[in-house]
N, C-alpha and C positions, 0 to 999 in steps of 0.2 A: 210105902203106900198101902193104905188099908183097902181091902176088898169089901164087897157088900156084906152086910151083917157084922162089920167090925172085925173080920178075920184078917190077920196080918199075913201077907204073902211073902214077907222077907225081902222085898225089893231093896230096902235100904242096906241090908246085909250083903246082897249081891253086888250092889253098887260099891259098897265099901271094899269088898273083896277085889273087884275089878280095879278100882283106883289104887288100892294097896299093892296089887300085883304089878301095875304099871310103874308105880314109884319104886318098888323094890327091884323091878327089872332094870330100870334106868340106873339105880344106885349100883347094882351088880355090874352093869356095863362100865360105869365109872371105875369101880374097883378093878375090873379087868384092865382098863387102860392104865391105871396106876401100876398094876403088877407088871405089865409089859414094859413100862418105862423105868421102873425102879432098878437101881443098881445095888440091891440089898440081897443078902442070902438069909435063909431061915435055917438055923442049925438044927432045930427039932421039928421041922415041918412034916406033916403027914405024907405029902406028895413029894418029899425031897426038899432040897435047899433052893432050887431054882424057882423064882417067882413067876416065870413065864408059864410054868405048868398050872399054877393057880390062876393066871390070867386067862388061859384057855377054858379052864373049868368055870370060872365066874362069867365069862362071855357066854358060854353055853347055858348056864343057869339064867342069866339075864334075858336072853332071847326066849327061852322056854317060858319065863314069867310073862313076857310081853304077849306071846301067842295065847297063853292061858287067859290073860286079861281080856283080850278081844273076844275069845270064845265065850267067856262067862257073860259078857255083855249081850251076846247073841243068844244066850240061854241054851247053849249046846251042852248036852250031857257029857259028851267026851271032854269038853273044856272044863266042866265042873270037876271031873276026876283028875284031869291033868293039873288043874289048879290046886286040888288037894295034895297031889303028889309034889307039885312044884313048891307049894307052901311048906310041906314037910322037908323037902330037900333044902329049901332056903333056911329053915330053922336049924337043921342039922349041920349044913355047911358053915353056918355062922359060928358054930361052936369051935371050929378049927382056928378061928382068929381070936378066940377068947384070951389067950395069954398075951396077945399083942394089943388088942383094942377091946377091952371088956365092955365098956358102955355101948359102943357101936354094935358089938356082937349080941348083947342082950336085947338091944332094940330090934335087930333082925329076928331073933328068936321069938320075941313077943308078937311082932307083926306076922310071922309065919304061923304061930298058933292061932291068932285071930282069923287069919285067912282060912285055915283048916276048919275052924269052928263055923265061920260064916257059910262056907260052901257045903259042909255036911249038914248043918242044921237048917239052912235056908236056901240051899242052892238048887232046889227042885224046879220043876216046870212052872210052878206058881199057879197050878190049877186049884180051884176051890172045890172042895167036896160038897156035894148037894145033900 
């Protein structure tokens, strides 16, 4: 949405970040459900071979992403920075699945970087300088 005098307030980027955080949070929660139900072991896993450990980690990340999305929609500065950290965690944690699901992991990494960019560059209060 453009402010008076054609100054862009970054509203579209904030909305993108919120929607992306919601979608990524839901996807991480689905990942955790899969990890809890799977009867597979990871021989070279960072957190060990038990997928339930990954399930708890991804459940935590998913819930964090959902809370950050809500806060970003409310324009809360704490949520902006939680969203930046959550987007970074999302991108970093996706790298751990790279050997097993490379396309899925790269998608998470790309979304994480886009969220971080949106919130750092356009996640302010939206006040227009006089």
